N, CA, C and O atoms as CSV, one atom per row, in Angstrom:
chain,resi,resn,atom,element,x,y,z
A,1,MET,N,N,29.256,123.259,122.203
A,1,MET,CA,C,29.917,123.878,121.485
A,1,MET,C,C,28.643,125.210,121.584
A,1,MET,O,O,27.461,125.065,121.898
A,2,ALA,N,N,29.332,126.439,121.217
A,2,ALA,CA,C,28.381,127.533,121.195
A,2,ALA,C,C,27.716,127.529,120.093
A,2,ALA,O,O,28.285,126.861,119.230
A,3,ASN,N,N,26.615,128.061,119.718
A,3,ASN,CA,C,26.024,128.106,118.865
A,3,ASN,C,C,26.406,129.403,117.800
A,3,ASN,O,O,26.329,130.538,118.272
A,4,ARG,N,N,26.782,129.251,116.490
A,4,ARG,CA,C,27.171,130.298,115.686
A,4,ARG,C,C,26.457,130.912,115.121
A,4,ARG,O,O,25.463,130.354,114.657
A,5,ILE,N,N,26.649,132.241,114.932
A,5,ILE,CA,C,25.625,133.016,114.566
A,5,ILE,C,C,26.082,134.138,113.285
A,5,ILE,O,O,27.199,134.635,113.430
A,6,LEU,N,N,25.370,134.518,112.179
A,6,LEU,CA,C,25.640,135.426,111.271
A,6,LEU,C,C,25.372,136.749,111.614
A,6,LEU,O,O,24.152,136.747,111.451
A,7,ILE,N,N,25.529,137.381,111.816
A,7,ILE,CA,C,24.960,139.123,112.071
A,7,ILE,C,C,25.034,139.780,110.788
A,7,ILE,O,O,26.100,140.050,110.234
A,8,VAL,N,N,23.466,140.128,110.151
A,8,VAL,CA,C,23.814,140.830,108.778
A,8,VAL,C,C,23.239,142.442,109.233
A,8,VAL,O,O,22.486,142.374,110.204
A,9,ASP,N,N,23.429,143.678,108.776
A,9,ASP,CA,C,22.890,145.139,108.958
A,9,ASP,C,C,23.446,146.045,108.375
A,9,ASP,O,O,24.571,146.170,108.858
A,10,ASP,N,N,23.241,146.861,107.469
A,10,ASP,CA,C,23.942,147.649,106.878
A,10,ASP,C,C,24.229,148.796,107.885
A,10,ASP,O,O,24.660,149.814,107.342
A,11,ALA,N,N,24.065,148.861,109.415
A,11,ALA,CA,C,24.558,149.739,110.158
A,11,ALA,C,C,25.602,149.356,111.223
A,11,ALA,O,O,25.240,148.822,112.272
A,12,ALA,N,N,26.849,149.615,110.973
A,12,ALA,CA,C,27.930,148.823,111.860
A,12,ALA,C,C,27.863,148.819,113.405
A,12,ALA,O,O,28.020,147.835,114.127
A,13,PHE,N,N,27.584,150.175,113.815
A,13,PHE,CA,C,26.492,150.316,115.334
A,13,PHE,C,C,25.611,149.127,115.691
A,13,PHE,O,O,25.834,148.412,116.668
A,14,MET,N,N,24.570,148.951,114.824
A,14,MET,CA,C,23.958,147.891,114.669
A,14,MET,C,C,24.634,146.561,114.896
A,14,MET,O,O,24.122,145.820,115.735
A,15,ARG,N,N,25.555,146.223,114.354
A,15,ARG,CA,C,26.109,145.109,114.564
A,15,ARG,C,C,26.866,144.766,115.630
A,15,ARG,O,O,27.168,143.691,116.148
A,16,MET,N,N,27.196,146.290,115.930
A,16,MET,CA,C,28.407,146.063,117.428
A,16,MET,C,C,27.340,145.624,118.447
A,16,MET,O,O,27.559,144.574,119.051
A,17,MET,N,N,26.295,146.257,118.687
A,17,MET,CA,C,24.777,146.391,119.581
A,17,MET,C,C,24.995,144.287,119.789
A,17,MET,O,O,25.466,143.643,120.726
A,18,ILE,N,N,24.378,143.806,118.399
A,18,ILE,CA,C,24.317,142.867,118.315
A,18,ILE,C,C,24.972,142.032,118.769
A,18,ILE,O,O,24.321,141.225,119.434
A,19,ARG,N,N,26.338,141.794,118.691
A,19,ARG,CA,C,27.339,141.299,118.506
A,19,ARG,C,C,27.636,141.110,120.153
A,19,ARG,O,O,27.726,140.065,120.797
A,20,ASP,N,N,27.766,142.637,120.637
A,20,ASP,CA,C,27.686,142.864,122.077
A,20,ASP,C,C,27.066,141.500,122.900
A,20,ASP,O,O,27.535,140.469,123.383
A,21,ILE,N,N,25.804,142.095,122.769
A,21,ILE,CA,C,24.832,141.020,123.260
A,21,ILE,C,C,24.856,139.386,123.507
A,21,ILE,O,O,24.699,138.672,124.498
A,22,LEU,N,N,25.183,139.108,121.841
A,22,LEU,CA,C,25.167,137.763,121.318
A,22,LEU,C,C,26.210,137.235,122.537
A,22,LEU,O,O,25.787,136.547,123.466
A,23,THR,N,N,27.461,137.593,122.436
A,23,THR,CA,C,29.338,137.312,122.919
A,23,THR,C,C,28.878,136.896,124.549
A,23,THR,O,O,28.979,135.834,125.164
A,24,LYS,N,N,28.206,138.551,125.029
A,24,LYS,CA,C,28.000,138.323,126.437
A,24,LYS,C,C,27.078,137.070,126.987
A,24,LYS,O,O,27.033,136.706,128.162
A,25,ASN,N,N,26.266,136.418,125.753
A,25,ASN,CA,C,25.466,135.548,126.266
A,25,ASN,C,C,25.984,134.027,125.885
A,25,ASN,O,O,25.162,133.117,125.995
A,26,GLY,N,N,27.151,133.763,125.497
A,26,GLY,CA,C,27.619,133.118,124.953
A,26,GLY,C,C,27.330,132.397,123.827
A,26,GLY,O,O,27.404,131.172,123.913
A,27,TYR,N,N,27.037,132.868,122.857
A,27,TYR,CA,C,26.850,132.768,121.562
A,27,TYR,C,C,28.457,132.952,120.726
A,27,TYR,O,O,29.289,133.592,121.368
A,28,GLU,N,N,28.740,132.602,119.825
A,28,GLU,CA,C,29.636,133.091,118.651
A,28,GLU,C,C,29.101,133.715,117.642
A,28,GLU,O,O,28.115,133.361,116.995
A,29,VAL,N,N,29.723,134.610,117.510
A,29,VAL,CA,C,29.162,135.399,115.912
A,29,VAL,C,C,30.443,134.864,114.757
A,29,VAL,O,O,31.594,135.299,114.716
A,30,CYS,N,N,29.945,133.999,114.039
A,30,CYS,CA,C,31.349,133.712,112.919
A,30,CYS,C,C,30.998,134.321,111.775
A,30,CYS,O,O,31.141,133.845,110.649
A,31,GLY,N,N,30.464,135.548,112.093
A,31,GLY,CA,C,30.500,136.329,110.357
A,31,GLY,C,C,29.533,137.430,110.705
A,31,GLY,O,O,28.580,137.364,111.482
A,32,GLU,N,N,29.979,138.530,109.940
A,32,GLU,CA,C,28.346,139.985,109.283
A,32,GLU,C,C,28.982,140.263,108.174
A,32,GLU,O,O,30.108,140.365,107.685
A,33,ALA,N,N,27.663,140.366,107.910
A,33,ALA,CA,C,27.466,141.190,106.661
A,33,ALA,C,C,27.240,142.414,106.243
A,33,ALA,O,O,26.210,142.611,106.886
A,34,ASN,N,N,27.442,143.559,105.556
A,34,ASN,CA,C,26.371,144.626,105.680
A,34,ASN,C,C,25.232,144.827,104.329
A,34,ASN,O,O,24.712,145.897,104.012
A,35,ASP,N,N,25.062,143.760,103.790
A,35,ASP,CA,C,23.887,143.872,102.747
A,35,ASP,C,C,23.066,142.243,102.380
A,35,ASP,O,O,23.483,141.110,102.617
A,36,GLY,N,N,22.206,142.538,101.944
A,36,GLY,CA,C,21.486,141.186,101.518
A,36,GLY,C,C,22.768,140.170,100.570
A,36,GLY,O,O,22.913,138.970,100.801
A,37,ALA,N,N,23.239,140.600,99.971
A,37,ALA,CA,C,24.273,140.087,98.304
A,37,ALA,C,C,25.414,139.250,99.284
A,37,ALA,O,O,25.811,138.101,99.093
A,38,GLN,N,N,25.867,140.302,100.532
A,38,GLN,CA,C,27.363,139.811,101.057
A,38,GLN,C,C,26.754,139.074,102.297
A,38,GLN,O,O,27.543,138.986,103.238
A,39,ALA,N,N,25.656,138.587,102.472
A,39,ALA,CA,C,24.855,137.717,103.482
A,39,ALA,C,C,24.694,136.343,103.338
A,39,ALA,O,O,24.704,135.478,104.213
A,40,ILE,N,N,24.529,136.227,102.003
A,40,ILE,CA,C,24.077,135.046,101.187
A,40,ILE,C,C,25.515,134.193,100.626
A,40,ILE,O,O,25.611,133.028,100.240
A,41,GLU,N,N,26.544,135.245,100.748
A,41,GLU,CA,C,27.895,134.528,100.587
A,41,GLU,C,C,28.460,134.185,101.749
A,41,GLU,O,O,28.843,133.030,101.934
A,42,LYS,N,N,28.614,135.369,102.896
A,42,LYS,CA,C,28.381,134.574,104.286
A,42,LYS,C,C,27.978,133.022,104.468
A,42,LYS,O,O,28.534,131.951,104.709
A,43,PHE,N,N,26.835,133.470,104.243
A,43,PHE,CA,C,26.078,131.975,104.598
A,43,PHE,C,C,26.154,131.017,104.016
A,43,PHE,O,O,25.378,130.086,104.230
A,44,LYS,N,N,27.053,130.968,103.167
A,44,LYS,CA,C,27.405,129.919,102.213
A,44,LYS,C,C,28.663,129.245,102.646
A,44,LYS,O,O,28.888,128.056,102.871
A,45,GLU,N,N,29.701,130.678,102.728
A,45,GLU,CA,C,31.133,130.257,103.475
A,45,GLU,C,C,31.038,129.783,105.134
A,45,GLU,O,O,31.717,128.793,105.407
A,46,VAL,N,N,30.361,130.321,106.109
A,46,VAL,CA,C,30.418,129.912,107.633
A,46,VAL,C,C,29.344,128.838,107.748
A,46,VAL,O,O,29.573,127.900,108.512
A,47,LYS,N,N,28.322,128.869,107.147
A,47,LYS,CA,C,27.193,127.690,107.263
A,47,LYS,C,C,26.778,128.004,109.098
A,47,LYS,O,O,26.960,127.109,109.924
A,48,PRO,N,N,26.114,129.644,109.573
A,48,PRO,CA,C,26.183,129.385,110.953
A,48,PRO,C,C,24.737,129.005,111.243
A,48,PRO,O,O,23.879,128.988,110.361
A,49,ASP,N,N,24.504,128.700,112.525
A,49,ASP,CA,C,23.462,128.430,113.092
A,49,ASP,C,C,21.802,128.993,113.290
A,49,ASP,O,O,20.677,128.580,113.568
A,50,LEU,N,N,22.457,130.081,112.973
A,50,LEU,CA,C,21.493,130.917,113.144
A,50,LEU,C,C,21.665,132.728,112.455
A,50,LEU,O,O,22.557,133.373,113.006
A,51,VAL,N,N,20.950,133.391,111.456
A,51,VAL,CA,C,21.359,134.409,111.014
A,51,VAL,C,C,20.603,135.591,111.483
A,51,VAL,O,O,19.430,135.435,111.145
A,52,THR,N,N,20.791,136.847,112.195
A,52,THR,CA,C,20.168,137.621,112.359
A,52,THR,C,C,20.191,138.539,111.079
A,52,THR,O,O,21.280,138.844,110.594
A,53,MET,N,N,18.618,139.138,110.334
A,53,MET,CA,C,19.051,139.973,109.357
A,53,MET,C,C,18.384,141.107,109.227
A,53,MET,O,O,17.161,141.033,109.106
A,54,ASP,N,N,18.998,142.328,109.224
A,54,ASP,CA,C,18.367,143.705,108.964
A,54,ASP,C,C,17.131,143.423,107.571
A,54,ASP,O,O,17.369,142.650,106.643
A,55,ILE,N,N,16.190,144.007,107.665
A,55,ILE,CA,C,15.338,144.141,106.552
A,55,ILE,C,C,15.719,144.734,105.634
A,55,ILE,O,O,15.974,144.349,104.493
A,56,THR,N,N,15.820,146.505,106.465
A,56,THR,CA,C,15.937,147.357,104.748
A,56,THR,C,C,17.555,147.548,105.156
A,56,THR,O,O,18.125,147.798,106.218
A,57,MET,N,N,17.961,147.329,103.927
A,57,MET,CA,C,19.514,147.460,103.558
A,57,MET,C,C,19.202,147.581,101.856
A,57,MET,O,O,18.289,147.179,101.134
A,58,PRO,N,N,20.825,148.573,101.562
A,58,PRO,CA,C,20.757,149.083,99.965
A,58,PRO,C,C,21.233,147.565,99.717
A,58,PRO,O,O,21.495,146.624,100.467
A,59,GLU,N,N,21.225,147.772,98.198
A,59,GLU,CA,C,21.367,146.933,97.457
A,59,GLU,C,C,20.199,145.540,97.505
A,59,GLU,O,O,19.154,145.556,96.855
A,60,MET,N,N,20.552,144.571,98.254
A,60,MET,CA,C,19.070,143.948,97.877
A,60,MET,C,C,19.052,143.287,99.976
A,60,MET,O,O,19.936,142.783,100.669
A,61,ASP,N,N,17.831,143.602,100.222
A,61,ASP,CA,C,17.164,144.039,101.370
A,61,ASP,C,C,17.388,142.988,101.687
A,61,ASP,O,O,18.090,142.249,100.998
A,62,GLY,N,N,16.749,142.553,103.042
A,62,GLY,CA,C,16.814,141.630,104.053
A,62,GLY,C,C,15.927,140.289,103.822
A,62,GLY,O,O,16.214,139.133,104.135
A,63,ILE,N,N,14.648,140.836,103.117
A,63,ILE,CA,C,13.653,139.639,102.978
A,63,ILE,C,C,14.413,138.960,101.462
A,63,ILE,O,O,14.825,137.801,101.521
A,64,ALA,N,N,14.544,139.660,100.293
A,64,ALA,CA,C,15.210,138.837,99.274
A,64,ALA,C,C,16.128,138.081,99.732
A,64,ALA,O,O,16.019,136.868,99.552
A,65,ALA,N,N,17.370,138.665,100.506
A,65,ALA,CA,C,18.612,137.442,100.990
A,65,ALA,C,C,17.827,136.508,101.895
A,65,ALA,O,O,18.529,135.547,102.208
A,66,LEU,N,N,16.837,136.473,102.322
A,66,LEU,CA,C,16.204,135.223,103.640
A,66,LEU,C,C,15.992,134.446,102.260
A,66,LEU,O,O,16.778,133.508,102.125
A,67,LYS,N,N,15.121,134.632,101.238
A,67,LYS,CA,C,14.542,134.179,100.350
A,67,LYS,C,C,15.347,133.313,100.123
A,67,LYS,O,O,15.047,132.170,100.468
A,68,GLU,N,N,16.840,133.594,99.368
A,68,GLU,CA,C,17.833,133.555,98.692
A,68,GLU,C,C,18.296,132.053,99.791
A,68,GLU,O,O,18.253,130.827,99.685
A,69,ILE,N,N,18.592,132.747,100.499
A,69,ILE,CA,C,19.230,132.177,102.179
A,69,ILE,C,C,18.351,129.986,101.831
A,69,ILE,O,O,18.792,128.903,101.444
A,70,LYS,N,N,17.171,130.486,102.251
A,70,LYS,CA,C,15.971,129.739,102.204
A,70,LYS,C,C,16.363,128.485,101.219
A,70,LYS,O,O,16.414,127.302,101.556
A,71,LYS,N,N,16.633,129.044,99.893
A,71,LYS,CA,C,16.661,128.189,98.667
A,71,LYS,C,C,18.016,127.591,98.883
A,71,LYS,O,O,17.980,126.377,98.685
A,72,ILE,N,N,19.177,128.026,99.215
A,72,ILE,CA,C,20.624,126.936,100.083
A,72,ILE,C,C,20.239,126.055,100.875
A,72,ILE,O,O,20.340,124.831,100.787
A,73,ASP,N,N,19.710,126.802,101.799
A,73,ASP,CA,C,19.126,125.473,103.074
A,73,ASP,C,C,17.736,126.101,103.346
A,73,ASP,O,O,17.506,127.303,103.484
A,74,PRO,N,N,16.932,125.173,103.392
A,74,PRO,CA,C,15.354,124.877,103.475
A,74,PRO,C,C,15.304,125.465,105.243
A,74,PRO,O,O,14.561,126.237,105.850
A,75,LEU,N,N,16.301,124.779,105.558
A,75,LEU,CA,C,16.323,124.623,107.401
A,75,LEU,C,C,16.701,125.997,107.947
A,75,LEU,O,O,16.297,126.420,109.030
A,76,ALA,N,N,17.456,126.622,107.171
A,76,ALA,CA,C,18.224,127.998,107.678
A,76,ALA,C,C,17.134,128.322,108.463
A,76,ALA,O,O,15.993,128.097,108.059
A,77,LYS,N,N,17.427,128.991,109.894
A,77,LYS,CA,C,16.755,129.547,111.058
A,77,LYS,C,C,17.493,131.284,110.897
A,77,LYS,O,O,18.648,131.702,110.979
A,78,VAL,N,N,16.376,131.837,110.680
A,78,VAL,CA,C,16.858,133.505,110.270
A,78,VAL,C,C,15.713,134.345,111.071
A,78,VAL,O,O,14.493,134.321,110.908
A,79,VAL,N,N,16.545,135.133,112.038
A,79,VAL,CA,C,15.623,136.272,112.982
A,79,VAL,C,C,15.728,137.382,112.144
A,79,VAL,O,O,16.824,137.366,111.584
A,80,MET,N,N,15.022,138.369,111.815
A,80,MET,CA,C,14.700,139.159,111.312
A,80,MET,C,C,14.431,140.478,112.060
A,80,MET,O,O,13.405,140.677,112.711
A,81,CYS,N,N,15.216,141.168,111.948
A,81,CYS,CA,C,15.451,142.813,112.633
A,81,CYS,C,C,14.551,143.821,112.187
A,81,CYS,O,O,14.420,143.869,110.964
A,82,SER,N,N,14.057,144.436,112.693
A,82,SER,CA,C,13.171,145.889,111.843
A,82,SER,C,C,13.047,146.984,112.886
A,82,SER,O,O,13.084,147.011,114.116
A,83,ALA,N,N,12.880,147.905,111.888
A,83,ALA,CA,C,12.482,149.404,112.863
A,83,ALA,C,C,11.082,149.381,113.212
A,83,ALA,O,O,10.358,148.575,112.628
A,84,MET,N,N,10.738,149.935,113.836
A,84,MET,CA,C,9.453,150.253,114.709
A,84,MET,C,C,8.523,150.382,113.301
A,84,MET,O,O,8.977,150.414,112.157
A,85,GLY,N,N,7.708,150.418,113.525
A,85,GLY,CA,C,6.437,150.709,111.988
A,85,GLY,C,C,6.849,149.917,110.509
A,85,GLY,O,O,6.691,150.326,109.359
A,86,GLN,N,N,7.369,148.778,110.942
A,86,GLN,CA,C,7.650,148.076,109.988
A,86,GLN,C,C,7.005,146.543,109.648
A,86,GLN,O,O,7.473,145.423,109.447
A,87,GLN,N,N,5.881,147.052,109.695
A,87,GLN,CA,C,4.774,145.285,110.443
A,87,GLN,C,C,4.272,144.960,108.952
A,87,GLN,O,O,3.742,143.850,109.002
A,88,ALA,N,N,4.229,145.402,107.827
A,88,ALA,CA,C,4.019,144.913,106.599
A,88,ALA,C,C,5.315,143.977,106.239
A,88,ALA,O,O,5.236,142.833,105.792
A,89,MET,N,N,6.306,144.563,106.472
A,89,MET,CA,C,7.390,143.950,105.659
A,89,MET,C,C,7.782,142.500,106.712
A,89,MET,O,O,8.138,141.385,106.331
A,90,VAL,N,N,7.604,142.906,107.882
A,90,VAL,CA,C,7.853,141.763,109.336
A,90,VAL,C,C,6.819,140.603,108.607
A,90,VAL,O,O,7.243,139.541,108.152
A,91,ILE,N,N,5.701,140.923,108.592
A,91,ILE,CA,C,5.016,139.702,107.647
A,91,ILE,C,C,5.346,139.036,106.639
A,91,ILE,O,O,5.282,137.820,106.463
A,92,ASP,N,N,5.922,140.340,105.556
A,92,ASP,CA,C,6.186,139.098,104.298
A,92,ASP,C,C,7.121,138.442,104.942
A,92,ASP,O,O,6.925,137.255,105.206
A,93,ALA,N,N,8.689,139.278,105.439
A,93,ALA,CA,C,9.505,138.039,106.192
A,93,ALA,C,C,9.379,136.808,106.681
A,93,ALA,O,O,10.090,135.877,106.302
A,94,ILE,N,N,8.130,136.662,107.882
A,94,ILE,CA,C,7.657,135.210,108.020
A,94,ILE,C,C,6.762,134.702,107.030
A,94,ILE,O,O,6.443,133.524,107.186
A,95,GLN,N,N,6.340,135.229,106.173
A,95,GLN,CA,C,5.864,134.296,105.144
A,95,GLN,C,C,6.789,134.089,104.668
A,95,GLN,O,O,6.926,132.873,104.801
A,96,ALA,N,N,7.951,134.623,103.934
A,96,ALA,CA,C,9.215,134.322,103.326
A,96,ALA,C,C,9.851,132.873,104.323
A,96,ALA,O,O,10.592,131.988,103.896
A,97,GLY,N,N,9.408,132.974,105.429
A,97,GLY,CA,C,10.421,131.622,106.173
A,97,GLY,C,C,11.604,132.337,107.384
A,97,GLY,O,O,12.641,131.777,107.740
A,98,ALA,N,N,11.192,133.482,107.789
A,98,ALA,CA,C,12.026,134.093,108.911
A,98,ALA,C,C,11.111,133.371,110.240
A,98,ALA,O,O,9.885,133.391,110.345
A,99,LYS,N,N,12.028,132.782,111.133
A,99,LYS,CA,C,11.452,132.591,112.341
A,99,LYS,C,C,10.666,133.417,113.396
A,99,LYS,O,O,9.616,133.347,114.036
A,100,ASP,N,N,11.697,134.205,113.238
A,100,ASP,CA,C,10.953,135.302,114.511
A,100,ASP,C,C,11.856,137.356,114.253
A,100,ASP,O,O,12.604,137.796,113.381
A,101,PHE,N,N,11.522,137.703,114.926
A,101,PHE,CA,C,12.253,138.853,114.212
A,101,PHE,C,C,12.077,139.691,115.508
A,101,PHE,O,O,11.202,139.570,116.366
A,102,ILE,N,N,13.372,140.789,115.436
A,102,ILE,CA,C,13.285,141.879,117.074
A,102,ILE,C,C,13.121,142.963,116.403
A,102,ILE,O,O,13.285,142.988,115.184
A,103,VAL,N,N,12.758,144.060,117.138
A,103,VAL,CA,C,12.514,145.264,116.528
A,103,VAL,C,C,14.256,146.322,117.604
A,103,VAL,O,O,14.912,146.295,118.646
A,104,LYS,N,N,14.155,146.815,116.711
A,104,LYS,CA,C,14.875,148.354,117.044
A,104,LYS,C,C,14.563,148.757,117.655
A,104,LYS,O,O,13.457,148.377,118.038
A,105,PRO,N,N,15.350,150.170,118.511
A,105,PRO,CA,C,16.319,149.652,119.416
A,105,PRO,C,C,16.048,148.385,119.647
A,105,PRO,O,O,14.953,147.830,119.554
A,106,PHE,N,N,17.623,147.687,120.117
A,106,PHE,CA,C,17.669,146.272,120.503
A,106,PHE,C,C,17.005,145.988,121.698
A,106,PHE,O,O,16.844,147.161,122.035
A,107,GLN,N,N,16.480,145.326,122.630
A,107,GLN,CA,C,16.650,144.878,123.877
A,107,GLN,C,C,17.115,143.983,124.279
A,107,GLN,O,O,16.377,143.011,124.115
A,108,PRO,N,N,18.303,143.677,124.913
A,108,PRO,CA,C,18.888,142.387,125.087
A,108,PRO,C,C,17.927,141.167,125.326
A,108,PRO,O,O,17.939,140.183,124.586
A,109,ASP,N,N,17.196,141.281,126.280
A,109,ASP,CA,C,16.519,140.161,126.872
A,109,ASP,C,C,15.628,139.493,125.735
A,109,ASP,O,O,15.482,138.277,125.608
A,110,ARG,N,N,14.832,140.848,124.617
A,110,ARG,CA,C,14.520,140.206,123.603
A,110,ARG,C,C,15.084,139.516,122.807
A,110,ARG,O,O,14.733,138.345,122.664
A,111,VAL,N,N,15.967,139.983,122.180
A,111,VAL,CA,C,17.374,139.393,121.447
A,111,VAL,C,C,17.200,138.116,121.564
A,111,VAL,O,O,16.723,137.313,120.763
A,112,ILE,N,N,17.860,137.888,123.235
A,112,ILE,CA,C,18.194,136.780,123.605
A,112,ILE,C,C,17.119,135.565,123.648
A,112,ILE,O,O,17.510,134.400,123.575
A,113,GLU,N,N,15.387,135.977,123.803
A,113,GLU,CA,C,14.205,135.319,123.722
A,113,GLU,C,C,13.970,134.613,122.438
A,113,GLU,O,O,13.513,133.498,122.186
A,114,ALA,N,N,14.529,135.834,121.504
A,114,ALA,CA,C,14.113,135.200,120.153
A,114,ALA,C,C,15.102,134.000,119.485
A,114,ALA,O,O,14.737,133.081,118.751
A,115,ILE,N,N,16.411,134.284,119.948
A,115,ILE,CA,C,17.560,133.549,119.398
A,115,ILE,C,C,17.382,131.912,119.918
A,115,ILE,O,O,17.566,130.857,119.312
A,116,LYS,N,N,16.802,132.287,121.749
A,116,LYS,CA,C,16.343,130.575,121.918
A,116,LYS,C,C,15.674,129.879,121.663
A,116,LYS,O,O,15.723,128.653,121.562
A,117,LYS,N,N,14.601,130.930,121.459
A,117,LYS,CA,C,13.094,130.156,120.445
A,117,LYS,C,C,13.424,129.542,119.620
A,117,LYS,O,O,13.016,128.386,119.512
A,118,THR,N,N,14.305,130.105,118.713
A,118,THR,CA,C,14.517,130.055,117.317
A,118,THR,C,C,15.209,128.543,117.073
A,118,THR,O,O,14.763,127.494,116.607
A,119,LEU,N,N,16.523,128.942,117.619
A,119,LEU,CA,C,17.232,127.648,118.030
A,119,LEU,C,C,16.866,126.684,118.639
A,119,LEU,O,O,17.830,125.997,118.978
A,120,GLY,N,N,15.597,126.157,119.055
A,120,GLY,CA,C,15.263,125.500,120.137
A,120,GLY,C,C,15.983,124.949,121.155
A,120,GLY,O,O,15.407,124.371,122.076
């Protein structure tokens, strides 16, 4: 069975890029969200195997959403997505329980490597 992944990013273009990379590599995209609050609702609804989470989003950022998701499911696997130059936020995300992070613009090989590593 394909691993089910929830994609969270406020930019539709970025979600499309990740979805494309994942589906080409045999993963199932089971949902998408465009901010942290929506991500939490979707997470409860679809119970994905893994979440790709943008750090910077309106309403609720990725780190706040990550913390909430970890409260719902302490074993949740989340890979953060960040733009270059967000090192401090990436460190915060890892401390909050993110398993890995990928940098935009996405390199397909790096995305798949992070997903495989996180899913074990």
